[in-house]
Every structure is written in C-alpha cells, then in structure tokens.
N, C-alpha and C positions, 0 to 999 in steps of 0.2 A: 657424675661429679666425683672429684678426687680431692681428698684432704690428706695432707702430709704432715707428719710430726717426727722429729728426730729423736732417737732414744737417748734422752738426757733428763736431768732433773727439771722439775716443772715449777712454774710460777702461778699465774692467776687468770680467771674469766667469770662472766656474769650471767645468771638466769633469774628471771623474776616471775614468780607465781602470783597471779592477781585474781580478784573476784571478777567474773565475766561481765557483770553489769556496769563496771567502771571503766574509764579510759586507762591507758597505760600509765603507770605511776612514773613520776620523774625521779628515779632512784638510780644512783651510779656508785660503783666501787672503783677506786683509783689506787694503783700500786706504783711504787717507785721502781720501775723496771731497770733503770740505768745503774743503780748502785751495786757494788760488788761485795760490800761488807754487810753481814747480817745486822750489825749494830745500827746501820743507817736505813735499814729496810722498814717501810711502813705501808699500811693499808688504810685508806680513808673511805668512809661511806657517807654520802650526801643525799638528803631528801630535799628536792627542789620545789615541792608543792607549796602553793601559797595558801593552803587551807589553814584556818585559825585553830584547828584541832591540835591538841597536844600530841607530839610524836616522840616515841622512844626508839632509839637506834642502838644496835649492839652488833659486834663482830665476833663470830665463833668459828672454830676449826672443826672440820669433819673428822671423825675417828671411827667410821663404819666401813668406808670403802678402802681408804689408805690407813692401815693401822700403824700407830706409833706407840712405843712402850711407855713414853713419858707423857704426863699431863702438861698441856701448854702453860707457859708462865707469862706470855706477853700480856701487856696492859692495854685496856681500851679507855681512852680519854675523851671527854666531851669537849670538842673544840668550840662549838657554838650551838645555838638552839637545835639546828637540824643537821649537824655534822659531828661524827665521831671518828677517831683515828686509833688504830692498833699499832703500838710501838714496843720497844724493848724486847725484841725477839732474841732468842739464844740458840746457838748451835744450828740445828737443822729445823727449827720451828717454823721457818718461813717456807718450808717445802710441804705442800699438801693442798687440800681443798678448803676454801674459806667461804663463810656465809655472812651476809649482812641481813639482819632482821629488823624490819621497820613495823612497829605496831602503833596504832592510833587508839583514841578513846573508843571508837567503834570498830569492831572487827571488819575485814579479815586481816590476818598477819601477812605482811609482804616479806618474801625471802629472796635474797640474791646470793648466787653461788659463784665462786671465783676459782678458775684454773687456767693454765697458760694457753693450751691449744684448743681449737674448736673447729667444727665443720657444721654447715647448714644445708638442709635439704627440704624440699616440699613434699607433701604427702603423695604417695604412690610413685615417687621417683626412685631411681637406683643411685646409691652412693658407694664410692670406693674409699675406704679408710686405709691410708698408706703410712707405714712407719719405716724410716730410714735407719738401717743398722750401721753403727759406728765401728763395729768389729767385723772382721772377715771370717769369723768362726762358722764352720758348717754345722750349725745346731738348729733344732726345731724351735719355732716361736709360739709361745702360748698367748692367746687373746683372752682377756677377761672383760666382762660387762658388769658394771657396778660392783666389782670385787669378786665376782663369781666366774668360774671357768665358762668360756663361750665357744672357743674354736682353737684348732691347732694347725699352724702352717708348717708343712714339711720343708726341710732346708733345701730340697730340690726345687720347691716352688718359689723360692726367694730369687728374684731377678734383679740384677743391678743393685744388690744389697738393699732391696726394698721388699718388705712383707705387706701384702694387700689383703684386707678383709672387705668383702662385698656384701652390702645389705640391699636386697632387692625389695621393690614395692614398699618403701619405707612407710611406717605408721608411727603415730605418736608414742606407742609402746616401745619403739626402738630408741627413743631418746634417752641419753644417759652418759655415764663415764665409761670409756673404753681404754684398755691398757694393753701393751704388748711387751713381752720380755722373753729372754731365753729361758728354756725349760730348766727349772730348778733355781733360777736366780731370784734375788729379792726384787720386789716391785720397785724399790727405790732406784734400781739399776735399769729400769725400763722406761718407756715413754707413755705418756697419758694424754688423752684428749677427750673432749666432750662433743657429742653429736646433738645438734638441735634439729628437731623435726617440726616444721610448720604443719599444723593439723588441718591444712587445706591444700588443694592443688595450687600450682603457680598462678598468681594474679587473682586469687579468689579469697574471700573471707566470709565469716558469719557462721552461725550454728549449723547451717546446712551447706556451707561453702558455695552459696549461690549468688553472692554479691561480688561485683567487680572491684578490685583494689584501685585506689588512686595511683597515678604515676609518681612514685617516690623518687625524687631527684638526689643527686650528689651522694649516692651510696646508701640512701635510706631504705628501710625494709618494711613492707606492709605487715601489720599485726594481724594474725589470723583470727582473732576473737572480735576486735572492735573496728578493724579497718583503718586505724590511724597509721601514719608513717612514723616509725621509730627512727629518729634522725641521728646520724653519727656525731661524735663530739666536734663542735665547731660549726654546726648548721642548725637551723630552726625553721618553723613554718609548717603549715598543714601538709605541704609536699616536700619539706626540707629544701625549699627554694632560696632561703635567705642565709647568707654566710655571717657568722659572728665576727667580731673584731678579733685580731690575733690574741691568743691567750685566754679566750672566753669560751664557755661551753654551757650546757644546760638547755632545757626545753625553750626557755626564753632568753638564752645567752646571758643569764644573770650571774653565773658562777665564773670565778677567775682562778687561774693556775698560780696566782700570787708570785712567790719567789722563783718558781720554776720558769725558765726562759721559754715563753710561748708554748708551754706544756711539753717541752722536750724531756725525754726520759720517763714519761708517765704512760701507763697502760690503763685504758678506760674499758670498763665492762658495763654494758647497758642492758635493759630488759630484753628478754627473748621476744622475737627471734633474732635480734641484732647480733649479739655475741660480744666479742672483745676486739679492740683495735687500738692503735696509737691515735693520738689526736690528729686533726687535720694538719697536713704539712710534714708529717714525720713517718718513718718506717724503720724496720730493723728489729732484731730479736729483743733489743732493749729500747726501741723507739728513740734512738739517738741520731738517726741519719735523716737529713733533710731530703725532700723530694727532688729527683732529678728534673731536668728541663721537660716541660710539657706534661708533667704529672702533678696531681694535687689530691687533696682529700685524705681520709684516714688510711693509713698504711700505704699512701701514695698509689692506690689502686685505680684512680680515675685519670683519664686523659683530657686535656684541655681542648684541643682541636679548635682553637680560636680563629674566627674569621673576621674580615673587614677591619683589620688593623688592631684587633684585640691582643692583649698580652696575658700570659699565663702567670697567675699568682698561686704559689704552692698551698696557701691556706684557703683561698676563696674560689679559685678557678679563674675563668676569663675576666679580665678587667676591660670593659668595652669603652671605646671612644664615644664622644658626643654624638647623639642621634642614632646610636645602635644599642641594642640590649639583647637579652636572651642568654641561655646557657653557654652558647658558643658565639655570642655577638651576631647571631644570624637574623635578628629582627630589627627593622628600622623603627625609629621613634618619629612621631609627628604630633603636632599640637592637637589637643582634643577639639571636637566640634559637636555642638548640640544639634540634634536632628529631630524633626517630627513634632516639635512643640509649637502649638498655635500661639498667635500673638494676642488673641482675644478668647477668654474662657468665661463661661456663664454657669453659675451655680445657684442653687436655691437656698433661701434663708434657713438656717439651722440644719442644713445637710452636712454630711461628713464625707466629702469627696475624696477620691484617690487621684493623685497626680503622678504621671509617668514622665520622667525626664531621661531621655536617651542621648548618649554621646558616643562618637567614634574616637579613635586616636590610637597611638602606639607609644607607650603601652596603653591598654584599655583602662579607662578610669576605674578605680577601685571603689568599694562600698563607701569608704570615708572621703573619697574624692569628689562626691556629688552632694551638693547641699541646696536647700531652698530658703530664700530670704523673703520674709513677709513685709508688708507695708511699714510695720513698726520696727523694721531692721532685726527682728528676732529671727533666729536660724533654726530651721527644722532639719533633722537628720532622717535619712531614708530608713524605712522599716526593713526593707530587704532590697538586694540588688541582684539582677540576673545578668550574667555575662555570657554572651554567645561568641561566635567566631569573629564578628566585626564590630560589635558595639556592646556597651553596658547600659542597662536600663534600671534606674532607681525608682522604687515605689515609695511615695510619700502619702501617709494617711493623715488627713487634715482633721483636726477637732471641729465640732459643730461651728458653723460660720455665723457671725453676726453681721448686721448691715454695715458696721463701721470698717469691716475688713475688705471692702471693695477698693480697688485701686491697682497700682503697679506692683507686681511681684517679680522675683528674679530667680532663675536657676543658674548656679555657678558650678563649673567643673574645673578641677586642677589635677594635673599629672606631672611627671618629670619632663614631659615634652612641652608643657605650657599650660595656658588657661583659656577658658571661654565662658561667656555668660549670655543669657537670653532673658530679656524682660518681656513680661506679658501682662495684659490688662485683665483684671478680675472684676466681673459684674455680679452683684448679688441681687437675685430676683425674689420677690415676695410671692409665695404660692397664693392662688386666687381663692377668695371666700365669697359666697353669694351674700348680697346685702338685703335680700328679701326672700321670703319663702316661695315654694313652687305654687303654680296656679292650676286649678282644676278646669279642664276643658270639657270633659264628658265623663259621665259615670254610667256603669251598668251594674248588674247584680254581682258580677264577679270580676269586674274590670274597672280601672280608673285611668283615664287619659289625662296626662299631666304635662304642662309646660314647665321645664325644670328651672330655667334661669332667665331673669329679665336684666339684671345688672349684677356686677361683682366688683370687689375691691382687690387690689393686688395686680400681678402681672400675668399677661397671657403669653402665648396663645393657649387656648383650652384644647387639650388633646383627648380628654375623656370626662364624662359626666357620670357620677355614681348617684343613683336615686336610692335612698335608704327609707325603709318603711317598716312599721310594725303596728299591731292593733293597739288602740289607745288603752284598752283594759287587758290585763294579763299578757301583755307583750313582753316576753322575756328577753329576746335578742332581736337585733335589727336584721332584716333581710335586705338584699340589695340587688340592683340590676345596673349594669354598666353599658353605656353607649359611647361611641367615639365621635361625638359631635357636641355642639354647644347648646343649640336652641331647638333642635328637633323634638317634637312631642314624644313622650315615652309612655307606653302602655304597661300598667301593672296588671298581671293576670293571676288567675287561680286564687282570687280573694274570697273572703266569706261575705255573703249577702248581708245587707243592713248592718254593716259594721263600720265603726269610726276608726280611721287609721291616722297615725302620726307620720308625716312625710317630710323629709329634708334632703338637701342636695349637697354633694361634696364634689369639688372640681379639682382637676389636676392639670398641671402644665409640664412641659418636657423636663427630663433630668431627674436624678435621684433627689428624693425629698420634695418633689413637686406637687404632692397631694396636700391640698389645703384643709383647713378645719371645716367641718360641716356647717352649713348656713342655718338661718332661722327655720323653725318648724312650721308646718301648716297641717291642719286637721281636715281630712276629707272622709266622706262617708259613701260607701257603696250603696247602690239602689236595692230596693226590695227584690226578692227573687221572682222570676217569672213563673208561669204555670209549668207543671211537669208535662211530659210528652203525651199527646192524645193516644187513646187505646184502640186496639182492634182496627187498624187502618186497612181498608180494602179498596181495590181499584177494579171496577166492572166496566168492560167495553160496552158502549152504547151504539156506536155506528162506525163508519169508515173514518170519521174525523173527531169523534167524541168519546171520552171515558168519564164515568162517574166515580168520584172518590168519596168514600164515606168513612166515618170514624165514630168513636165514642169520646165524650168529654174526658179530660185528664182527671186523674184521681185527686190531684192537689192543684186547684185553679189559682191559688195565691192571689186572691182578689177577683173582681168581676171580669169575665172574659169579654173583650170588646169585639174581637174578630178572630178568624183563623187565616193563616197563610198556607197556601198550597204551592209547593215548588216541584217542578217536573223538568225532565230532560230525556233525550233519547239515550238508551243504554249504550255505554261506551263513548259518549260524547263528553267533552270537558265543558268548562264554563263558556258562555254565560248560562245561568239557570233561570228560565222564565218563571214568573210567580203570579198567582192570582189570589184574591182575597174573597172571603164571604162578606155578605152585607152586614151581618151582626154576629154576636157571639152565641146565639142560640141555634144556629144552623149547624148541622153535622154532616151535610152532604154538599158537594160542589161538582157541577159538570164542567169538565175542562174540554174546550172545543178548539177548532182550527188546528187539529192534529193531522198528521200524514197517515194514510191507510197502510195496513199490514206492517206496522212498525211497533217495536217493543219500547215502551216508555217506563220510567220509574218515577214514583211520586213519594213525597213525604209531607207531613203536616205539622204545624205548631200553633199553639194558642197564643194570643196576644192580650195581655191585660194592660197594666201601666207600662210594662216592659215585655219584650218578646220572651217566650218560653222555650223549652227544649224541643228540638226536632224529633219526630218519630223516626223509626227505621224506614228505609225505602221498601216500597212494594212495587211489583211490576205488573203490567198488563199490556196486551197487544191489541191495537185497533183492528177492526174488521177489514177484510179485503172487499174489493168490488164484487157485488153479487153473492157474497157469502153470508151465512147466518152466524150470529154470535154463538160461541160455545157455552156462554153463560146466559141464563134466562134474563130478559129485560122486561120492562113494562110495555114494550111494543107488541102488537098482535102478531099471530102466526097464521099463515094461509089455511083456510078450511076449518078454522076453529074460532068460536066467539071470543071476544075480548074478555068477557067475564070468566070464561073457562081458563083462558091464559093467566088471568090474575090469580085464580085459585091454584093453578099449577105452580105459579111462582111462589105463592105463600107456602105451599107444601114443601117445595124444594128448599126454600130459604129456612123453613122451620127445621127440617131434618138436618140441614147443614149446621144450623146453630146448635142443635142438641149434640151433634157429633163433636163440634168444636169445644163446647163446654165440657163434655166428658173427657176429651183428650187433655184440655187445660187442667182439669182437676187431677187427672192421673200424673201429669207432668209436675204439678205442684207437690203432690205426695212424694214422687220420686226425688224431687229436689230437697225436701226436708229430710228424707231418709238419708240421702247422700251426704248432706251437710252434717248430720249427726255422726255418721260413720267417719267422716273426714276429721272432725274435731276429736273423735275418740282415738283414731289411729295416728293422726299427724303424719301420714305418709301419702305419697302420691306415686303409684306404680305405673311405670311405662315398660312395656316389654319390647325388647329389640326385635325388629323384623329383618327383612332382607334389604339389599341395596337396590334401589330403583331409581333410574334417571340420575345417577350420581349423587343421590342424597340418602341419608339413613332413614329408612321407614320405621316409624314408631307407632305401635297400635296399643290398644288396651285389651286385646284378646287375651284372656287368661290362659296360662299354661298350667300343667299339673303341679309344678313347683315354682311359682313365680318368685323372683327376687325383688322384694319391695325396695323402692328408691326413696329414702327418707331425706327430707330437706326441711330447714327451719321455716315455720309458718309465720307470715306477717299478717296482722289484721289490717283490713282496709282503712279503718278509722285511725290507724297509727301512721299513715302515709300522708304527708303534706307536700303536694307538688309545687314546684317553683318555676324553673325556666326550661325550655327545650334546648338541649345542648347538642343534639345530633339527630339527623333525619335521613331516611332513605326512601326507596320506592314503596316498601311494604312495612316499615317499622320506624320507630323513633325512640330516642333516649331523652328522658326528662330528669333534670336534677330535682331531688326531693329531700326533705328532712323527715327521717323516720324515727320511730321510737321502738327500741328493742331492749328487752330485759331492763326496763326502767330508765334507760339512758337514751339521749337523742344523738343522732349522727347524720352526717350528709351521706347520700347514696345516689347512685345512678339507676333509674328505673327503666328497664327495657320493656317495650310493649309492641304489639303488632297493630297496624292500622286496620280500619274497618273492612277494607276490601281485600285483605290478605287471603291467599288461597289456602286450601287444605294442606298442600305440601309445605307452605310457609309455616303453618301452625305446627306441623310435625317436626320440621327442622328446628323451630323455636323450642319445642319441648325437648328435642335432642340436645340442644345447647345446655338446657337445665340439667339434663342427665349427665353430660360431660362435666359440668361444674361440680355437681354433687360427688361424682366419682373421683375427681382430682383431689378433693380435700383442700386444706389451707397451706399456702406457701407465700413468703414475702415477695416473691418475684413473679407471681401471676395475679391477675385480677380475681379476687376471691368472692365467692357467693355469700351474701348476707342473708337472704331469704327469698321467699316467693309468696305470691298472693293470688287467689282467684276471686274475681268479682264480675258478676253478671255474665259468666261464661268466658271471660277473657283472662289470660294468664299474664301476670306482671312479675318480672324477675328483678330483684334488687341486688346490685353488685357494688363493689367498692367505687367510691367517687375519686377520680383522678383530677386534681385541680388544674394541672398544667396541660391537659389534653393529650393528643397522640404525639409520639416521639418525632414523626416526620415534620409536622407543623412546628413543633418546638425547636427542632434543629434549624429549620428555615428562618424562623423568627430571630434566631441568634446571629444571622448574617448581617452584622452591623454596618458593613460597607454599603449595603443596600437600604437598610432601615434607619440607620443613624450614622452617616459618614463622619460627622463631627466627633462622635464618641470613638469611632474607629481610629481616626487620626490622633485624637488626644491620648488614647491609651495604647496605640501601636498594635492593635489586635484586630483580627478578622472576625472574631466571635465574642459574644458575651460569656461563652462557656470556655472553661480551661481544658487543657489536655487531660488532666486527671478526671474531670467530670465526664468527658466524652468516653474515656476508657472505662469509667465506672458503669456507664450505660451498657457497654458491651459485656462487662462482668455480670451485671444483673441479668441480662437476657440469657447468657450462657448458663448461669446458675438455674434460672427458671426452666430452660430447655433440658438441662440435666435431670431435673425433677420430673418433667413430662416424659422423657425417654425411659426413666426408671419405672414410671407407671405404665409403660408401653403405649403411650399415646403419640400419634403422629399429628402434627399441627396442620401441615399442608399449605399454610398461607402465612408463613413467618416473614414479616416485613416491618419496616419502621412505622407504617401507618397502622399496624395492628399491635403496637406496643404503646402503652399509656404511661404517662409520667406522673407519679403520685407525690405525696408529701415527701419532703427532704430530697426531691429529685430522684426517687427510687423508680427504676424502670420495671414495669409489670406487663407480662405477656397477656394479651386479650384476644377477643374474637375467636372463640372456639367453635363457631358454627360449622367449620369444615373439618374439625378434629375427628380422628378415628382411633378406636382402641385396639387395633391389630398391629402385628409386626409388619405386615405388608398389606397394602390396600391398592386395588386395581380399580381405577375409575372407568365406568362403563360407557359414559357418553361425554360429549364435548359441550361445555358451556363456556361462559366467560372465565378465562384462566389468567392467573398472575404469571405470565410467561417469563417476564424479566427476572423473576425470583426462582424459577423452576429448574431442577436438575435435568441433566441430559436424559436420564432414563425416564423421568416424568414426562418430558416433551415427546420422546419417541415412542414410549410404550405405556404411558399413563400409569406407571408404577410409582407408588409413594412408600418410602420407608423413613426411619429415623435418619438414615444417611442422606436422604433427599432434603430433610429439614436442615442438616448440616450445611449442604450447599446453600440453602436459603439464608442461613446465618452468615455465611461468607458475604453474600450480597448485602445483608443488613449491616454488617461491619463496615462495608464500603460506604453505605448510606451515612453512617455515623461520622466516619472520617471526612466525607465530602460535605458535611452539614446539610444533608437532605437532598443531594443530587439525584437525578434520575438515572438508574442503571442503564448502560448501553445507550445513552442519550443520542438521538439522531439516527439510530438504527431501527429498522422495522422488525416485526416479529418473524417475517419470512427470512430475513438476513440472519437472525439468531438461530433459527432451525438449521440453517446451512452452515454457519461458521463455528458454532460451539462444538459440534462433533469433530471439526477439523483442528481443534486445539486453541481457538481464539478465546482470550480472556480479557477482562477489563484491565486497563493500565493502572499502574500505581499512582494515586493522587500525589501531587508535588509535596503536600504537607504531611505525608504519611511516612513513618519510619519503616525501614526494610523488614524488621521483625514482625510488624503488624501485617504488612503486605504478604509476607511469607505464610502467615496463618490463613489469610484469605485464599491464597493459591492452594493450600492444603485442603481447604473446604471445597475447592472447585476441581478436584482431581476426577479424571474420567471414571475410574473404577470406584464404585461406592465403598467397597471394603477397605480402600486405601485412605479414605477420609478419616480424620481423627474423631473419636467419640466426644460427646459434649462434656464428659468428665475430664478428658484431657484438655479440651479447649478452655474449660473453666480454670484449671490449674495454671495453664500458660498465661491467661489474662490476669489472674490474681498475682502471678509472679511479676508481670510487667507493672502492675499497679504498685506493688511493694517497692519496686526499683526507683520510684519517684522520678522517672525520666520522662521528658516531653516526647512521648511517642506520636502525638499529633501536634504538629507545629501550627499554632494559631497566630504567630507573629506576622506582621505585614511585611513579608520578605518581598524582594524585587519581583515584579511581574506576577504578583499573586492574583489569581482569578478563582472564582467559585466554580464548582462543577455545574453543568447545565441542568435545567429543569424543563421537562416536557410535560405539561399538564394533561396532554391527551394520552400519555403512556403510563398512567399510574398503575394500571392493573393488566395491561395487555402488551 
C-alpha cells in the first residue's frame, strides 16, 4: 500500500476512540477546505446519536506533536444541542492537529482527531508512506513519528522527488502521526500525515479477529472492533447500500450541509478506521471539483460500471431503469410471489403457533415488507426474517389463540417490484378431555390393568394417552405412563400391594398445545400380596419319564395356600412352559410324568393363595436313560437287597445330605452378615483388573498385595422405586426409577442384568461400573449416581436422559416423514435447527476431549450410544467397551460396529483415541444426515475393500463445506494426521459462535433424507 502526501502546510482528519462494548459512535468533524482566508476557516463537530443523554462537545488543538509558540485564541460556539463550531482563527492557528471531544453523562469520553492527509492499512500488511518533495534540493529527509525522530532518508534514496518510508507487518502500535521534512527545517515546512491501522487482518473483526466482516459497499470500511460498516459521507445502511439525498450525510442521512452547495468545499472526517474524505460527488485538495464521468462517491474513488441502461450519478452511483436494481443495475426486478403456505392450517386452542410466510422476488422482500393480517384486520409484524439466495422467510409468533380467531387469515408481501397476498383458513381445535374416569379391568398385588377412555369431549384424533397415578395416601407427585393409542388397556406395574391409587387420564391430539386437561379421577386398589417363593426346591429323577419335585412351604404364605404350581421345560427351550398343580396346599411334593428319557429339565414352584405368589429359582434334573439306574436314591428297590434295607439306606443318605446342607447354609448366612457389616463400614467395592480374555476386560476379586479400592456411592435398596422398562437387550435391561439420595428425590436409569446372564456378562457389567467410577463427573457424559447390591445382583444407577438416544431423536425429527404438514407449513426438513444439531456435535466433542484426557478409549462411539438429556444436552454413554489404555488390541472377533470403525481397527484390531476420532467423524455425519445409516447400501465386505483405497462418504447436500472438511480430517488414513478432540472441540465451538447455518434444514429443491438400513446398525 502506498500513501502520498506533498510537503505543504496541512489541514485536517478524524480518528475516534470508543469503548469496545458499544457500536461506532455517529461523530464527525467537518472543515471548510475550500476557503483561502483564515478569517473564513471553521471546524464543526457533530454528534448524530439519537440518545437522550446529555452530550458535551468541545474542539481543541494539539500542542504536543506540532508545537506552536502561541496559545490558540479561536472560539468554540454551540450551534445546537449536538453541534459545536470553532471559528475566529488568526494567522497560522488553522495549521495543526485538532480534536473533537464528546462526553456523555456516562463515560467513556469520545475523541476525534483532525489532520489533512492519512493512510489506512490492515494488521500484518506492509504500507509505504510517500512524501513528494516540492524542492529539488539534494538534502536528507528526516521522518518523525508522533513528534519524535523515527528514520532518515538519504538524498540518494529519493527517487522522482519522492521520499518513501516502509512500515512492514503493521500493528496497531504503528498507528499515529508521521512527518517528513528536510534536515534542520521547521516542521511547518514539512508534510504530515496520519497512519490508521485496523487491528485485524483484512475482512476480519472481533477481539480475536476471527469473525468475517460484512461486505461494505460504496467505499464503506469494516470496523475492526464491532464489525459495523463505517459509511462514507452521503451513504447509510448496515452495508452502506443506501445513498442519501444530495447534500445530506450522517448515519441515518439526518444531517444537512445547509448553505454549502451539496457539501462542496467541505472535508469530512469520520471514526476510525474510515479516515477523511470529501463528501460523495466531490474530490480535490479542497473538495471543490465534481466527479468526472463514470465516477462517484467520496473523493470520486468509485467507478459506476452501470449495466442494462443505467446512468451514473456522481452522488449516488448507478441510477437503474425500471425492472433493474443492484450496485451496477445487474439484477432484474420481478413481482414477489408467496410460496409454500398451505391454504388450510389447524391449531389447538390456547396454543401459540409460529407461522412461516416465504416469498420470492427481485428484490427479495425485506423484513418490513411481509405482514400477516388476522380475521379482525389487525396486522402482525414478523419477529424475524431470514433471507437466503432466492427467498425471504418471515417468522410470525402468534399470541395464545381463542376459539373466535378461527377463519380466514392473509399473508401480504410488498416490494418495489409489486405485491402478492395469500389467504388461508385457520381452524381452532379443542384439545380432548375424558368425560369419565378410567375403568379397572383386572388387579394383582403389584399391577392394575386399566381401560383408560370410554368417551371424551373436544377434538380428535387421539395420538397419545397418558395415564397418571399416585397412592391415595402420601402421594406426593403423579407418576405417568404414555401409550400411543386411545382405547387399548394399560398395565400399571411395580405398584405396592394392598394400596389404593388415584388414577386419571390425559389425552393429546396432534400439534402444539394438543394436550388436554386431565379427566376425572378413579380410585383403584391393588390386590393383597401373594405368598413368597417356596424354599429348598429339589428335583429328584424317578424313572425314564418321571421326576419328583419337592419343596418346603414359603416363609410368608400371605393367607392360606390353596395349591402349588409347578412349571417345567427342557433346558434351552423357549416357551411354552408346561405346568402342573398339586391337589391342595398341604402337599410339598409332586411327581412330574410323561417326560423324555435322558433329558435335562428345569423346574420352578410357586404357592397360590388368593393370588399367585413368587416363583422359586429354577432347579435342574436329568431323567434316567433306558436300562440305567438313577444316580440319586429313590423309593424304588435295588436288585439283591430287601426293600426295607433300601429304605433305611435312603433315610441315611437323605439325613446326611440334610445335615450337610444345613451346615453349609448356616456358614453362608454367617458370611453374608459379616460381609454386609464390612460393606456398610467401608462403603467401597473393590474390583481388581485382570487380563483381556475373549475381547472383554476380566475382573476378579482376587486380592493383590496392594489393591486399589474402587469407591462408589452406595444406594439403599429401599430408596429405589422402579417405574417403567425403558430399554432391554439379550442379557440386561434398563428401568426408569425414582431414587432418593442425600434426602432428595430424582429420576434415574437403573441398569441390571437378567437372570440368565453369564459369568462374563457379570464381569463386563462390573467393569462398566469401574469405568464410570474412574471417569468422574462431566456434563457431557452419562454420570454415575450410585450402585446397589440386593440378593446377589448388582444394580447401577445412572443419569436419566428423558429424550432417549441421539440416533432415534434425530430420526424422529425428520418431519417430512413423521409430520409432512408441519414440514410444509414451516418450510423445514427437521424440528431441530442448525444450531441445535451443531450443539450436539460440540457436546460430544467436549465429552470425548474429557475421555481422551483421562486416557480412555470408547471403541463404540456412535449416535446410538449418545443420550439426549435435559435442555437437549448430548451425553456420551455405553462404556461397556471402554478401555483405559492408550492402545488396545482386540484379541478375538465378535459383533463389531464396522461402519464406525477406523481403518487400523478393521485391519489390525487396534484401537486408540485416534480411532475414536474416526468414529466421531462418522457420528458427525449421522448428525448432519438426521440419523442416516453410514455407507447405506454397502456391505461390510465392500467397506473392508474400499476404505483402504481412499473411499469416503460423500458430503450430504445440506452440509456446509467447513463441516464436511472436518469429517474428512477425522477420516484420514494415518491416525497421527487426524485432529485431536481438543482441536475438534475448538473448531466446532468457533462454528457455533459464528451463528451460521452450517446444516441447512430448509426444504430446498430435491431435498431427500439420507437412507436408513435397519439391518446395518452395528455391522
């Protein structure tokens, strides 16, 4: 950059220092550049802010950089409330540097500086300051900065009578007053200029210079602190796109040049980093020359380049003919047209819907150009308007609706190109309310079977039924269960026996506010509890086809026992389960016949009083084979021995076995009480890490010389109230529960194993508890609440995520599939916004950054293993496969999440934090695609072949290039080239702060969702 100043007496220029938290102040200094007599010279200072605060203005002359022997005698007069003028200058008083100070009732003080010549440069750029010599003397030139010696240019370096000072890699510290004069001459015989340095690189602004500047038109300059366009005199608008009338200036074109003909002969100085210039339409050292043909703007620096018959106006730029617009008349105008607004809209009573009215046109409709008219002719203005490349979409937020507001509404659009309107019918629906209470169909000790609704008032259809219930006594809050049907019976589970419950129903219809008021209450009582499980159940083979089952009565019969049920099945067989009963409640043995020989059966028993009791645990027995003897003595005879002797032998064997069992039972009871005492005293649960076997972490309780105790919060069994099953697998299940901890109640998810879980399942389950304990607490992982042991089973309580897993949450947001009317009405493909989707990615990246800092490898990072908690916070879950090493090598092959696995994991079974980064890239793709299946349509064999060859998933159509670039960085072949989670988190946070639509959810042309393959979830 080169700035030139001739060595002559100087006039004036402006710099504004402002508080960084405020916008650029509307402050200007104006000097009479055209006058030649000092008696007619004046300087004005105008504050154009509309603030009601009292403003004090003053004009002062600098006497620190350019020293003058005499004190200034000019007078400052108050012209009006926010304008002052300095006049009555004498001799050389108009030569120097002038300031305008603007002070308000509340600091800070605003200061404007004025000098004739200036240059402007961005941070880190190089600028060449040039001074033209009016004399041909061969003398050295002295450069000064803010009045102090800075540099010497030898006369041999003066080329074409021009001295040049180069400032490289400019910084804000280089900003100031520069002067050049012959060595030994007075500064008044030299040339002066001021260098302005934007404290950010080109087209950037903000404290960290990381925000993109708007495109400032017509010579406007982007402010480096707040990003506003500082508009030249004669233009206004957020991008300086609007020209003022001739002779007008100011932020809102509210100031006038008055008697000065269209601002001729006036020099304007505006806040940094703009500088000084003539008004639009004028140029020259005294701003007295009109712009030549095809030039316009301040100092006539801008070219018109008008197209399509436009003519150049030196004050405003191109004047466009009808049907054309734009800076160069390059854009055609056409009448606006409303698109995508249905003719029939349905809303619920008292709801507050949002209406989107979109319109195309040239120019695009502005925020104030779209309005909504209600039935009573009242006009609603849009709360905000989004303008993209081909349409404007106005959002109207409607106050709560009453029944009287149904009828015809209208959306109107107006632009310079014409008008359009669209009428639509509004129907107000009343949410449904049951007219009678629910009916009891069947009751058990812990269950109630209820018919929810017989009739209701209001409008359907019914999309969900919520059954609310709580104990009649001491019922603090309502529990609820939701089903998505109207009249199907609902089972309330995990209730207290012999307890009266208050039950009522709440119905919902489609749309916002569709949930009606709860209906009338009904009181229902659970049955008395059944007997506890029978004790000491045994199964004794009798023959090839018979087994005798014997037991002892339950400890708590809960009424008179009527009979016993015996259920049996072949081991490994599923349902059905055959069942036989005893004749009465006094028998404690039952022969089960008609069985197959040499077959292992399992049996269980329960007592029946008024209601069935609890089942016992299964016991097994194998029927005898053909010609073989039973391994367990029976009442049948043995060859060569009298029956009486056989009976005595049987008694002896049974007696010895009974004594042994009792001894073992007493020993076990003693160990149990000792263990419980120690457990309550220590409140710790020590698992010692073992080796890797079969791809799982083996955990044992074998003590080492110096074990590391694993401490976790203990929950009491009595403080857990189970509610509904919210998840279930082959060997475990998750139940929502209300727990009491530290005196307060909270919702939790209780993880537990099923009855038939293997020993390895139990070890892995304990390993997950170990991982949760070691990870500690973090807002973006599912945190441990506590754990509990009961009857030999481990229960783990973790945070409850009300919105379920992220994969299902994303897929439910696909409104084109779930609610096409909503999608068309709002012009969106998802109920989630771009900001919300990006926040999910930020949350997961933050959580994985925490895990990697803890040196944990997740190994199964995917949307299905991320849960959505309160306030839509994403939390990483499912640590069953997590490992606490920097590198983990899997020893065997099981069912693997191939579509989420890195190349090195597929080829060599090696897992590191960098392989988790690869998985994060796939998860980011899942978020952008609203839950699409990665590599949909490809088999695992194809992935093994194509990924090492460089194949990667294509960019979704609705995805910004910057987000896709981050995905590709995560999918780089070499693990060390992938970004760490710390860097990923920073990148995503920066995108979030930019407030840009990185994921486009608008219904653009040919929009389609990514494919879903239900068979490819984990393989």
